[in-house]
N, C-alpha and C positions, 0 to 999 in steps of 0.2 A: 165163408166170406163172414161174420157178423154184423150187425147195426157197426156196432163200431167200424170196425175197418172200412164198409160204404161210406160214415157219414165223414172219415179223415180223410177218403176220396174228395171226394164229392162239395166241401165244405159247409155241408148240412149238421145236423143234427141226429140224435139215433134214434127220436119217436119222431121225425122228420121222413127220414129212411123208413121207417115201419110203416108210418100215412099212408104214401106212396107204394112201396110192394102190396098193400092189402088193397087199396086204388085200385091198382092193375090186377092183382087177384077177380077181384071183385067185376070187373071187366071183360076177365076169362083171359087174361094176356099173358101171365103170369102161372103156375103150378106146382104147387111142394110136394115132396115125394119124400117119404119116410120120417122120420121122427127129426126135432130139433138141431143134433147132435150131428151125428151123421145121416143125414137128408139132402137136397139136392133140391135146388129151383129149376121147371123148365119152365121156356121162354117157346107159347104156342102162338107166335106169329112167323110170320116170313117180314124179319128189313131190306 
C-alpha cells in the first residue's frame, strides 16, 4: 500500500498518513521491515 492509497481510504492527505505512521513507529506500535518498495509494516501490539 502507498501513502496515497491509504489517504484515499481514510480521507486524509498523504502527508497526514506519513505523520501518523511516523508517530506510531516512535511509540513502538509499528515496525518497518525491508525497503520501501518491497518492505512491509508489522503491527507490534495486540488489538
